[in-house]
mmCIF file as Biopython writes it, N, C-alpha, C and O atoms, coordinates in Angstrom:
data_model
#
loop_
_atom_site.group_PDB
_atom_site.id
_atom_site.type_symbol
_atom_site.label_atom_id
_atom_site.label_alt_id
_atom_site.label_comp_id
_atom_site.label_asym_id
_atom_site.label_entity_id
_atom_site.label_seq_id
_atom_site.pdbx_PDB_ins_code
_atom_site.Cartn_x
_atom_site.Cartn_y
_atom_site.Cartn_z
_atom_site.occupancy
_atom_site.B_iso_or_equiv
_atom_site.auth_seq_id
_atom_site.auth_asym_id
_atom_site.pdbx_PDB_model_num
ATOM 1   N N  . UNK A ? 1  ? 1.651   34.760 -4.745  1.0 0.0 1  A 1 
ATOM 2   C CA . UNK A ? 1  ? 0.232   34.414 -5.486  1.0 0.0 1  A 1 
ATOM 3   C C  . UNK A ? 1  ? 0.079   32.764 -5.493  1.0 0.0 1  A 1 
ATOM 4   O O  . UNK A ? 1  ? 0.940   32.058 -6.017  1.0 0.0 1  A 1 
ATOM 5   N N  . UNK A ? 2  ? -0.934  32.299 -4.950  1.0 0.0 2  A 1 
ATOM 6   C CA . UNK A ? 2  ? -1.095  30.725 -4.760  1.0 0.0 2  A 1 
ATOM 7   C C  . UNK A ? 2  ? -1.717  30.384 -6.005  1.0 0.0 2  A 1 
ATOM 8   O O  . UNK A ? 2  ? -2.396  31.220 -6.602  1.0 0.0 2  A 1 
ATOM 9   N N  . UNK A ? 3  ? -1.530  29.147 -6.477  1.0 0.0 3  A 1 
ATOM 10  C CA . UNK A ? 3  ? -2.179  28.407 -7.511  1.0 0.0 3  A 1 
ATOM 11  C C  . UNK A ? 3  ? -3.483  27.922 -6.962  1.0 0.0 3  A 1 
ATOM 12  O O  . UNK A ? 3  ? -3.694  27.478 -5.833  1.0 0.0 3  A 1 
ATOM 13  N N  . UNK A ? 4  ? -4.292  28.076 -7.914  1.0 0.0 4  A 1 
ATOM 14  C CA . UNK A ? 4  ? -5.678  27.603 -7.509  1.0 0.0 4  A 1 
ATOM 15  C C  . UNK A ? 4  ? -6.322  26.686 -8.876  1.0 0.0 4  A 1 
ATOM 16  O O  . UNK A ? 4  ? -6.079  26.849 -10.071 1.0 0.0 4  A 1 
ATOM 17  N N  . UNK A ? 5  ? -7.069  25.852 -8.326  1.0 0.0 5  A 1 
ATOM 18  C CA . UNK A ? 5  ? -7.635  24.767 -9.291  1.0 0.0 5  A 1 
ATOM 19  C C  . UNK A ? 5  ? -9.106  24.666 -9.190  1.0 0.0 5  A 1 
ATOM 20  O O  . UNK A ? 5  ? -9.552  24.327 -8.094  1.0 0.0 5  A 1 
ATOM 21  N N  . UNK A ? 6  ? -10.068 24.945 -10.312 1.0 0.0 6  A 1 
ATOM 22  C CA . UNK A ? 6  ? -11.415 24.730 -10.363 1.0 0.0 6  A 1 
ATOM 23  C C  . UNK A ? 6  ? -11.558 23.510 -10.718 1.0 0.0 6  A 1 
ATOM 24  O O  . UNK A ? 6  ? -11.187 23.239 -11.859 1.0 0.0 6  A 1 
ATOM 25  N N  . UNK A ? 7  ? -12.088 22.490 -9.932  1.0 0.0 7  A 1 
ATOM 26  C CA . UNK A ? 7  ? -12.478 21.245 -10.402 1.0 0.0 7  A 1 
ATOM 27  C C  . UNK A ? 7  ? -14.042 20.926 -10.156 1.0 0.0 7  A 1 
ATOM 28  O O  . UNK A ? 7  ? -14.682 21.182 -9.136  1.0 0.0 7  A 1 
ATOM 29  N N  . UNK A ? 8  ? -14.456 20.371 -11.214 1.0 0.0 8  A 1 
ATOM 30  C CA . UNK A ? 8  ? -15.705 20.000 -11.454 1.0 0.0 8  A 1 
ATOM 31  C C  . UNK A ? 8  ? -15.624 18.311 -11.518 1.0 0.0 8  A 1 
ATOM 32  O O  . UNK A ? 8  ? -14.745 17.668 -12.092 1.0 0.0 8  A 1 
ATOM 33  N N  . UNK A ? 9  ? -16.595 17.855 -10.892 1.0 0.0 9  A 1 
ATOM 34  C CA . UNK A ? 9  ? -16.679 16.393 -11.042 1.0 0.0 9  A 1 
ATOM 35  C C  . UNK A ? 9  ? -16.069 15.915 -9.569  1.0 0.0 9  A 1 
ATOM 36  O O  . UNK A ? 9  ? -14.852 15.735 -9.528  1.0 0.0 9  A 1 
ATOM 37  N N  . UNK A ? 10 ? -16.709 15.738 -8.569  1.0 0.0 10 A 1 
ATOM 38  C CA . UNK A ? 10 ? -16.002 15.547 -7.350  1.0 0.0 10 A 1 
ATOM 39  C C  . UNK A ? 10 ? -16.429 14.058 -6.780  1.0 0.0 10 A 1 
ATOM 40  O O  . UNK A ? 10 ? -16.412 13.813 -5.574  1.0 0.0 10 A 1 
ATOM 41  N N  . UNK A ? 11 ? -16.824 13.062 -7.811  1.0 0.0 11 A 1 
ATOM 42  C CA . UNK A ? 11 ? -16.973 11.935 -7.314  1.0 0.0 11 A 1 
ATOM 43  C C  . UNK A ? 11 ? -15.557 11.030 -6.971  1.0 0.0 11 A 1 
ATOM 44  O O  . UNK A ? 11 ? -14.497 11.618 -6.759  1.0 0.0 11 A 1 
ATOM 45  N N  . UNK A ? 12 ? -15.648 9.624  -6.943  1.0 0.0 12 A 1 
ATOM 46  C CA . UNK A ? 12 ? -14.319 9.077  -6.572  1.0 0.0 12 A 1 
ATOM 47  C C  . UNK A ? 12 ? -13.207 9.375  -7.550  1.0 0.0 12 A 1 
ATOM 48  O O  . UNK A ? 12 ? -12.153 9.831  -7.106  1.0 0.0 12 A 1 
ATOM 49  N N  . UNK A ? 13 ? -13.344 9.168  -8.767  1.0 0.0 13 A 1 
ATOM 50  C CA . UNK A ? 13 ? -12.258 9.454  -9.869  1.0 0.0 13 A 1 
ATOM 51  C C  . UNK A ? 13 ? -11.750 10.952 -9.719  1.0 0.0 13 A 1 
ATOM 52  O O  . UNK A ? 13 ? -10.587 11.249 -9.444  1.0 0.0 13 A 1 
ATOM 53  N N  . UNK A ? 14 ? -12.561 11.661 -9.890  1.0 0.0 14 A 1 
ATOM 54  C CA . UNK A ? 14 ? -12.428 13.223 -9.788  1.0 0.0 14 A 1 
ATOM 55  C C  . UNK A ? 14 ? -11.565 13.765 -8.565  1.0 0.0 14 A 1 
ATOM 56  O O  . UNK A ? 14 ? -10.694 14.631 -8.632  1.0 0.0 14 A 1 
ATOM 57  N N  . UNK A ? 15 ? -12.008 13.045 -7.387  1.0 0.0 15 A 1 
ATOM 58  C CA . UNK A ? 15 ? -11.400 13.381 -6.065  1.0 0.0 15 A 1 
ATOM 59  C C  . UNK A ? 15 ? -10.090 12.774 -6.259  1.0 0.0 15 A 1 
ATOM 60  O O  . UNK A ? 15 ? -9.110  13.498 -6.083  1.0 0.0 15 A 1 
ATOM 61  N N  . UNK A ? 16 ? -9.927  11.612 -6.581  1.0 0.0 16 A 1 
ATOM 62  C CA . UNK A ? 16 ? -8.382  11.068 -6.864  1.0 0.0 16 A 1 
ATOM 63  C C  . UNK A ? 16 ? -7.525  12.100 -7.634  1.0 0.0 16 A 1 
ATOM 64  O O  . UNK A ? 16 ? -6.462  12.495 -7.155  1.0 0.0 16 A 1 
ATOM 65  N N  . UNK A ? 17 ? -7.953  12.505 -8.741  1.0 0.0 17 A 1 
ATOM 66  C CA . UNK A ? 17 ? -7.133  13.251 -9.675  1.0 0.0 17 A 1 
ATOM 67  C C  . UNK A ? 17 ? -7.169  14.832 -9.216  1.0 0.0 17 A 1 
ATOM 68  O O  . UNK A ? 17 ? -6.303  15.615 -9.606  1.0 0.0 17 A 1 
ATOM 69  N N  . UNK A ? 18 ? -8.059  15.158 -8.505  1.0 0.0 18 A 1 
ATOM 70  C CA . UNK A ? 18 ? -7.913  16.425 -7.944  1.0 0.0 18 A 1 
ATOM 71  C C  . UNK A ? 18 ? -6.757  16.444 -6.553  1.0 0.0 18 A 1 
ATOM 72  O O  . UNK A ? 18 ? -5.884  17.301 -6.410  1.0 0.0 18 A 1 
ATOM 73  N N  . UNK A ? 19 ? -6.963  15.508 -5.794  1.0 0.0 19 A 1 
ATOM 74  C CA . UNK A ? 19 ? -5.822  15.566 -5.031  1.0 0.0 19 A 1 
ATOM 75  C C  . UNK A ? 19 ? -4.310  15.367 -5.462  1.0 0.0 19 A 1 
ATOM 76  O O  . UNK A ? 19 ? -3.315  15.884 -4.953  1.0 0.0 19 A 1 
ATOM 77  N N  . UNK A ? 20 ? -4.396  14.423 -6.606  1.0 0.0 20 A 1 
ATOM 78  C CA . UNK A ? 20 ? -3.057  14.538 -7.260  1.0 0.0 20 A 1 
ATOM 79  C C  . UNK A ? 20 ? -2.657  15.740 -7.860  1.0 0.0 20 A 1 
ATOM 80  O O  . UNK A ? 20 ? -1.592  16.209 -7.461  1.0 0.0 20 A 1 
ATOM 81  N N  . UNK A ? 21 ? -3.224  16.293 -8.661  1.0 0.0 21 A 1 
ATOM 82  C CA . UNK A ? 21 ? -2.779  17.510 -9.429  1.0 0.0 21 A 1 
ATOM 83  C C  . UNK A ? 21 ? -3.047  18.602 -8.441  1.0 0.0 21 A 1 
ATOM 84  O O  . UNK A ? 21 ? -2.253  19.526 -8.614  1.0 0.0 21 A 1 
ATOM 85  N N  . UNK A ? 22 ? -3.757  18.782 -7.620  1.0 0.0 22 A 1 
ATOM 86  C CA . UNK A ? 22 ? -3.971  19.983 -6.649  1.0 0.0 22 A 1 
ATOM 87  C C  . UNK A ? 22 ? -2.985  20.054 -5.557  1.0 0.0 22 A 1 
ATOM 88  O O  . UNK A ? 22 ? -3.032  21.085 -4.887  1.0 0.0 22 A 1 
ATOM 89  N N  . UNK A ? 23 ? -1.964  19.035 -5.189  1.0 0.0 23 A 1 
ATOM 90  C CA . UNK A ? 23 ? -1.333  19.002 -4.106  1.0 0.0 23 A 1 
ATOM 91  C C  . UNK A ? 23 ? -0.585  20.567 -3.767  1.0 0.0 23 A 1 
ATOM 92  O O  . UNK A ? 23 ? 0.239   21.047 -4.545  1.0 0.0 23 A 1 
ATOM 93  N N  . UNK A ? 24 ? -0.957  21.172 -2.653  1.0 0.0 24 A 1 
ATOM 94  C CA . UNK A ? 24 ? -0.409  21.981 -2.285  1.0 0.0 24 A 1 
ATOM 95  C C  . UNK A ? 24 ? -0.943  23.335 -2.999  1.0 0.0 24 A 1 
ATOM 96  O O  . UNK A ? 24 ? -0.202  24.315 -3.081  1.0 0.0 24 A 1 
ATOM 97  N N  . UNK A ? 25 ? -2.040  23.343 -3.423  1.0 0.0 25 A 1 
ATOM 98  C CA . UNK A ? 25 ? -2.810  24.366 -4.150  1.0 0.0 25 A 1 
ATOM 99  C C  . UNK A ? 25 ? -4.213  24.501 -3.552  1.0 0.0 25 A 1 
ATOM 100 O O  . UNK A ? 25 ? -4.601  23.546 -2.879  1.0 0.0 25 A 1 
ATOM 101 N N  . UNK A ? 26 ? -4.906  25.394 -3.680  1.0 0.0 26 A 1 
ATOM 102 C CA . UNK A ? 26 ? -6.304  25.879 -3.402  1.0 0.0 26 A 1 
ATOM 103 C C  . UNK A ? 26 ? -6.838  24.987 -4.260  1.0 0.0 26 A 1 
ATOM 104 O O  . UNK A ? 26 ? -6.202  24.611 -5.245  1.0 0.0 26 A 1 
ATOM 105 N N  . UNK A ? 27 ? -8.125  24.529 -3.969  1.0 0.0 27 A 1 
ATOM 106 C CA . UNK A ? 27 ? -9.018  23.738 -5.032  1.0 0.0 27 A 1 
ATOM 107 C C  . UNK A ? 27 ? -10.576 24.206 -4.716  1.0 0.0 27 A 1 
ATOM 108 O O  . UNK A ? 27 ? -11.141 24.133 -3.624  1.0 0.0 27 A 1 
ATOM 109 N N  . UNK A ? 28 ? -11.062 24.655 -5.836  1.0 0.0 28 A 1 
ATOM 110 C CA . UNK A ? 28 ? -12.411 24.921 -5.571  1.0 0.0 28 A 1 
ATOM 111 C C  . UNK A ? 28 ? -13.013 23.772 -6.277  1.0 0.0 28 A 1 
ATOM 112 O O  . UNK A ? 28 ? -12.548 23.370 -7.343  1.0 0.0 28 A 1 
ATOM 113 N N  . UNK A ? 29 ? -14.106 23.201 -5.666  1.0 0.0 29 A 1 
ATOM 114 C CA . UNK A ? 29 ? -14.789 21.919 -5.932  1.0 0.0 29 A 1 
ATOM 115 C C  . UNK A ? 29 ? -16.086 22.265 -6.479  1.0 0.0 29 A 1 
ATOM 116 O O  . UNK A ? 29 ? -16.528 23.360 -6.131  1.0 0.0 29 A 1 
ATOM 117 N N  . UNK A ? 30 ? -16.840 21.505 -7.323  1.0 0.0 30 A 1 
ATOM 118 C CA . UNK A ? 30 ? -18.078 21.696 -7.903  1.0 0.0 30 A 1 
ATOM 119 C C  . UNK A ? 30 ? -18.563 20.204 -8.408  1.0 0.0 30 A 1 
ATOM 120 O O  . UNK A ? 30 ? -17.809 19.372 -8.911  1.0 0.0 30 A 1 
ATOM 121 N N  . UNK A ? 31 ? -19.846 20.049 -8.192  1.0 0.0 31 A 1 
ATOM 122 C CA . UNK A ? 31 ? -20.235 18.672 -8.500  1.0 0.0 31 A 1 
ATOM 123 C C  . UNK A ? 31 ? -21.653 18.698 -8.647  1.0 0.0 31 A 1 
ATOM 124 O O  . UNK A ? 31 ? -22.251 19.398 -7.830  1.0 0.0 31 A 1 
ATOM 125 N N  . UNK A ? 32 ? -22.485 17.952 -9.708  1.0 0.0 32 A 1 
ATOM 126 C CA . UNK A ? 32 ? -23.922 18.201 -9.625  1.0 0.0 32 A 1 
ATOM 127 C C  . UNK A ? 32 ? -24.732 17.641 -8.484  1.0 0.0 32 A 1 
ATOM 128 O O  . UNK A ? 32 ? -25.876 17.983 -8.185  1.0 0.0 32 A 1 
ATOM 129 N N  . UNK A ? 33 ? -23.851 16.571 -7.781  1.0 0.0 33 A 1 
ATOM 130 C CA . UNK A ? 33 ? -24.338 16.248 -6.541  1.0 0.0 33 A 1 
ATOM 131 C C  . UNK A ? 33 ? -23.628 16.773 -5.373  1.0 0.0 33 A 1 
ATOM 132 O O  . UNK A ? 33 ? -22.465 16.500 -5.073  1.0 0.0 33 A 1 
ATOM 133 N N  . UNK A ? 34 ? -24.564 17.686 -4.626  1.0 0.0 34 A 1 
ATOM 134 C CA . UNK A ? 34 ? -24.060 18.438 -3.574  1.0 0.0 34 A 1 
ATOM 135 C C  . UNK A ? 34 ? -23.043 17.816 -2.480  1.0 0.0 34 A 1 
ATOM 136 O O  . UNK A ? 34 ? -22.026 18.330 -2.017  1.0 0.0 34 A 1 
ATOM 137 N N  . UNK A ? 35 ? -23.604 16.593 -2.215  1.0 0.0 35 A 1 
ATOM 138 C CA . UNK A ? 35 ? -23.072 15.710 -1.094  1.0 0.0 35 A 1 
ATOM 139 C C  . UNK A ? 35 ? -21.521 15.161 -1.714  1.0 0.0 35 A 1 
ATOM 140 O O  . UNK A ? 35 ? -20.546 15.201 -0.964  1.0 0.0 35 A 1 
ATOM 141 N N  . UNK A ? 36 ? -21.414 14.753 -2.853  1.0 0.0 36 A 1 
ATOM 142 C CA . UNK A ? 36 ? -20.052 14.752 -3.460  1.0 0.0 36 A 1 
ATOM 143 C C  . UNK A ? 36 ? -18.975 15.923 -3.089  1.0 0.0 36 A 1 
ATOM 144 O O  . UNK A ? 36 ? -17.919 15.800 -2.468  1.0 0.0 36 A 1 
ATOM 145 N N  . UNK A ? 37 ? -19.498 16.973 -3.597  1.0 0.0 37 A 1 
ATOM 146 C CA . UNK A ? 37 ? -18.736 18.099 -3.424  1.0 0.0 37 A 1 
ATOM 147 C C  . UNK A ? 37 ? -18.206 18.592 -2.010  1.0 0.0 37 A 1 
ATOM 148 O O  . UNK A ? 37 ? -17.088 19.032 -1.743  1.0 0.0 37 A 1 
ATOM 149 N N  . UNK A ? 38 ? -19.517 18.370 -1.006  1.0 0.0 38 A 1 
ATOM 150 C CA . UNK A ? 38 ? -19.090 18.730 0.567   1.0 0.0 38 A 1 
ATOM 151 C C  . UNK A ? 38 ? -18.162 17.515 0.960   1.0 0.0 38 A 1 
ATOM 152 O O  . UNK A ? 38 ? -17.197 17.761 1.684   1.0 0.0 38 A 1 
ATOM 153 N N  . UNK A ? 39 ? -18.342 16.458 0.613   1.0 0.0 39 A 1 
ATOM 154 C CA . UNK A ? 39 ? -17.508 15.270 0.958   1.0 0.0 39 A 1 
ATOM 155 C C  . UNK A ? 39 ? -15.975 15.814 0.460   1.0 0.0 39 A 1 
ATOM 156 O O  . UNK A ? 39 ? -15.117 16.036 1.314   1.0 0.0 39 A 1 
ATOM 157 N N  . UNK A ? 40 ? -15.682 16.021 -1.060  1.0 0.0 40 A 1 
ATOM 158 C CA . UNK A ? 40 ? -14.654 16.132 -1.041  1.0 0.0 40 A 1 
ATOM 159 C C  . UNK A ? 40 ? -14.020 17.466 -0.631  1.0 0.0 40 A 1 
ATOM 160 O O  . UNK A ? 40 ? -12.802 17.556 -0.790  1.0 0.0 40 A 1 
ATOM 161 N N  . UNK A ? 41 ? -14.635 18.438 -0.161  1.0 0.0 41 A 1 
ATOM 162 C CA . UNK A ? 41 ? -14.045 19.604 0.341   1.0 0.0 41 A 1 
ATOM 163 C C  . UNK A ? 41 ? -13.594 19.543 1.652   1.0 0.0 41 A 1 
ATOM 164 O O  . UNK A ? 41 ? -12.841 20.410 2.097   1.0 0.0 41 A 1 
ATOM 165 N N  . UNK A ? 42 ? -14.051 18.436 2.429   1.0 0.0 42 A 1 
ATOM 166 C CA . UNK A ? 42 ? -13.748 18.362 3.666   1.0 0.0 42 A 1 
ATOM 167 C C  . UNK A ? 42 ? -12.351 17.397 3.809   1.0 0.0 42 A 1 
ATOM 168 O O  . UNK A ? 42 ? -11.688 17.250 4.835   1.0 0.0 42 A 1 
ATOM 169 N N  . UNK A ? 43 ? -12.095 16.770 2.446   1.0 0.0 43 A 1 
ATOM 170 C CA . UNK A ? 43 ? -10.818 15.677 2.672   1.0 0.0 43 A 1 
ATOM 171 C C  . UNK A ? 43 ? -9.856  16.542 3.048   1.0 0.0 43 A 1 
ATOM 172 O O  . UNK A ? 43 ? -10.069 17.750 2.947   1.0 0.0 43 A 1 
ATOM 173 N N  . UNK A ? 44 ? -8.628  16.051 3.548   1.0 0.0 44 A 1 
ATOM 174 C CA . UNK A ? 44 ? -7.450  16.597 3.779   1.0 0.0 44 A 1 
ATOM 175 C C  . UNK A ? 44 ? -6.357  15.891 3.020   1.0 0.0 44 A 1 
ATOM 176 O O  . UNK A ? 44 ? -6.268  14.665 3.071   1.0 0.0 44 A 1 
ATOM 177 N N  . UNK A ? 45 ? -5.431  16.711 2.240   1.0 0.0 45 A 1 
ATOM 178 C CA . UNK A ? 45 ? -4.365  16.144 1.899   1.0 0.0 45 A 1 
ATOM 179 C C  . UNK A ? 45 ? -2.793  16.122 2.653   1.0 0.0 45 A 1 
ATOM 180 O O  . UNK A ? 45 ? -2.226  17.043 3.240   1.0 0.0 45 A 1 
ATOM 181 N N  . UNK A ? 46 ? -2.406  14.959 2.446   1.0 0.0 46 A 1 
ATOM 182 C CA . UNK A ? 46 ? -1.205  14.746 3.313   1.0 0.0 46 A 1 
ATOM 183 C C  . UNK A ? 46 ? -0.113  14.384 2.300   1.0 0.0 46 A 1 
ATOM 184 O O  . UNK A ? 46 ? 1.030   14.140 2.686   1.0 0.0 46 A 1 
#
């Protein structure tokens, strides 16, 4: 079973926290601004 994180708030701070906390996990992104959510969803984690 994989770990999954549901993350709301895909702005700059939310994106940084999600990348740190969600490293190696599946992340479901949500934000009131759809463009923020789309941009964050396209980011790659290295």
